[in-house]
N, C-alpha and C positions, 0 to 999 in steps of 0.2 A: 447802704444802698440810699439813694434820694426818695421822696415821697413820690415824686414823680414817675421814676422807675417803677416803684412799686404799684402805683395806679396802673400802668400799662401791663404790670404783670398779673393784675387781678389781685392782688394782695391789699388792696386798699377798698373799702365799699366805695359803691357809688353814690349811698344816701347813707347819711348819718342821725341819730336819736338824740335830741337836744331836752334831755328833761327840766331844765330850768331849775327854778327853785319849788320848795315846799308850797304847796297849796294856802296852808294857815299862815294867817299873817297876823303879828304882835300888834298890830295897828286897831285890830277890834277891840282891844283893851282900852283905849282912850275915850269908847264912846260913853263910858259910865262912871261914876263917880262914887267915892265913899265907899261904904259896906259891899255895895253891887259891884265896883269895880273890884273890891278884892275877892268876892264869890265868882266874878268872872275870871279872874288869873287862875284862879283854884280850878275851877274847870276847863279851863285852858290847858293847866300844866297837867291835870289827870287824865283828861279824856280827848280834848278836842285835837289838842298839838299830836299826842300820840297816835291817836287815828288817823290825821293827815300824813303823819311819817310813815306809818305800817301801809298806807294806801299807796305812797310816793315809791316806796321800795317794793312793793309789788306790781307796779306799772313799771320800773326799771327793769327788774327781773325776768317779766314776762316779756318785755322788749326783746330781753336778750335772749330768750328761749325761743322767740317767733323768728330770729334770723338776724337781727340788728348787731352790728361789731364796732361801730365806729360810736363812741360817746364822746359827746360834747358837751363839757362842764366849765364852772368858774369858780373861783373861789369867791366870788361875789354871792353866789349862793348858798355857801358854808364851807365847812371842813371836809367834804365829802364821805364822810363817814357813812352815810345814809346810801351813797353809790357802793360803798365797799361792802355793806349789808346786801344790796341788791345782787351783785356779783356772786357772792356766796349763795345766797338763794336759790341764783339761777342755775347753779351748777356747770357754769359755763368756764371754763379755762381761762387762767390770765392770759397766757400767751396766746390766745385767738382772737385778744380784743385789742382795739386802737383806743386808749384812753387819752382824752384831752383835759386839760386845766388853764386855765387863764389867770394871770394875775388880775387882783382887784384894782380898782382907783384907790380904794383907802390905802391898800399897802403901797402905791406907788408913791401917795402924798405923805405916809410916814416911813418910807424907805425901809420896809419891812418885807421885801417880795422874797428873800430867802426863808426868814421866819413864817410866811404864809404858805409857801410853798411845801415845805416840810409836815407841816400841819396837815395841809390836802393828802400829800402822800402818805403820812399816816392813817388817814380816815380812809381812804382808797383801801389801805392794805398791803400796800404795793410797795418796790423800791425804786419805780422809775414810772414816768409818764411817757407815752409815745411821743405826744403833740404837746408843747407850752407856747403858750402865745399870752398877748397881753389883751386885757380886755377894751380898753380905749386908749388911744395915743395920749395920755394927758399931757396938754401943754407944758413945756419946759422940763418933764420928768422921764417923757417915754423913751427918749435916749438912754437915760442912767438906767431906766428898767430894763433895755433890750442887754445893756452891758451884764447885768445881774443875771440875766436869762441865758446869757453865753456861757456864763461860768457853770451855771448849774448842768448846761450841754456839754461843755467840757468835763466835767465831772462825771457823767454817764448818768445822771440823773431825769433828762429828758434827751429823747432819742431824735425828736426832730423840733424845731424853732418855727413859730410863726407869728402873725398877727392878725388884730382884728380891727375894724373900723377905720382902715387907713386909708386915706387919699393918695393921689401919685406924690404930692409932695412930702407926706409923712414917709414913704419907701424911699424916696431920693435922700432925706436926710439920714435914714437907717442905712443906708448902702455908704454913705460919705464916712462913716464912723465905725461900721460893723467888721467882725471878723469872719462870723460866719451868717451870711444872708438866709432870711427867712424863705422856707419852704412854701409856705400854704397861709392862705390870707381868706380871711372871714368879713364878710360885709355884706348888707341889706340888698337882695335883690328878689324881685317878683315881675309878673307882668305887666304891673302898673309902674315899676321902677326897674327898667330893665338893665341900667347901666353899663352898656354896651362897650362906650370907652373904655370905661375902668377895667373890666375885666379882660379887654384884648391887651390893656398895659400889663396887669399881672401876668399874663401868658407869656407875653413878650419878655419878661424878666424870669421865666419858667418858674412862676408861682402857682401852685394850685388854687382854685377858687371854692371857696364854702360860701354857701346863701344862706342867712339867717331871714327870718319873716319869709320864706319861702313860698308862704300861700297868700301874702298880703294878708294875713290876720282875716281872712273870710271877709275882706271887704266888700261890699255890696255893689262897687263899682265893676268890681271883677267877676263875682260868683253870679251874679244876673245876666251875666252877657249872654245874648243867644248865641253866639259863636261858640261858647263853651259846650250849651246845650246840644249844639249840632256834634260837636266833636265826641261828645258822650256818646250819642248814638252810632255814629259813625264805627268808634272804635271799641265799644261794648265796654267802657271804662268811666269811672267816675270823674268829677272834677278835681279832686286831689291828685289820682291818677295820673290825669292828662298833663296838670301843672308839673307834677314832680318828674314826669319823663322829659317835659320840657327842657327842664332842669339839667337832667342828664345828656340829654342830647347836645346840651350847649356846652360839654365837657365842665359843667359846675355840678359840684357835691352839695345835693339841698339836704339841710338840716331840718328836721321836724320834730314837733312835741305832740306825740299822740299817747295818750292814756290806757285807753282801753283794747283789750286783745286782738278784737274785732278790726279797730281802725290800723292796728299796727300791723296786722297780718295783712289789710288791704294797702295799707302803703308800701309795703316791700312788693307788691304783685304789679311790679312796673316794667318787666325785663320779657315778656311775651308777647310784646307788641312795639311798633315804633311809628312815630309819628311823621307823617309825610314833609316832605320840603315844604311843599306850599302851606301846611297847616303850621310848621314852625314859625314861617314869616308872618302868619298871620296872628299867633300869639304874639310875637314880637310886636306886632302893630299895636298891642293893646295899650302900650307903654304912654304912659302921661305924666310921666317925671315925678310921680308922686312918693315924696319919701313918706313913710310913716313912722320910721323911728327917728333918732336923735340924728343931726349932721355933726360929724365929729370937727367941722370948723365953726360952728355955731352952737355950742352947748354947754351946760354946767355940769362940769365932770364930777363935782363935789355930790350931785344928786344920783348919780349913775353907778 
């Protein structure tokens, strides 16, 4: 069954959890030299990194316990082993989850899509993913990447195929060579950057739409708007819930990274109210075409 049909049947969550990578960054180790650098590396290995990883696993497992079922991940973040630990810790059955992973840009450049995929599969502790996407349409490589993804799909290791960060021309190129069309696409969408024409094009091609950076990274140009303050009072919901509900009513699946139990619970509490048509249009009108992340037509894929 196609993803679109699953969504209509209520078998796909209308909101997804995107844990991203672990908060710890090895870049911290470069700030010191000599013995201090050595000591810092030891502390990172013995204390900081394990602490950050355990906190990450707890956050993901808590999200699953709170009710998130769509997990948005990418091999660009790691080998998936922490996600696998989180699933076990949560006690939620694998069959209840929709697991997503994406092909990293590194794997595309090194032509090791298959190897990276199976490493992530092993990390997850499962024998398939529900959704396989590529992370970015790397110039001159993403069509070959798609062909590799199709093989994994045909072999049963991925139930559905999708894309990320694709403009219309990227999709048209895929359509021209593919055996299996993408069923889902993920790109930047929020009230400062509504992407209405691109959303409509995806829908016209029967491709579900996911939104990342769905809250505009709490940009002041959004969160301080008097309009949102009025809507909070009108609906007795907070800013985050208002925006997530706006996505859902636009038939877009918002992806959100929230680490605390309280926020996770609150972010799922968006299905007991509905925004008026007028208020939906008012939020649409916030748009200033402000892209907060990278433009796939104008970026250096080697740093992503």
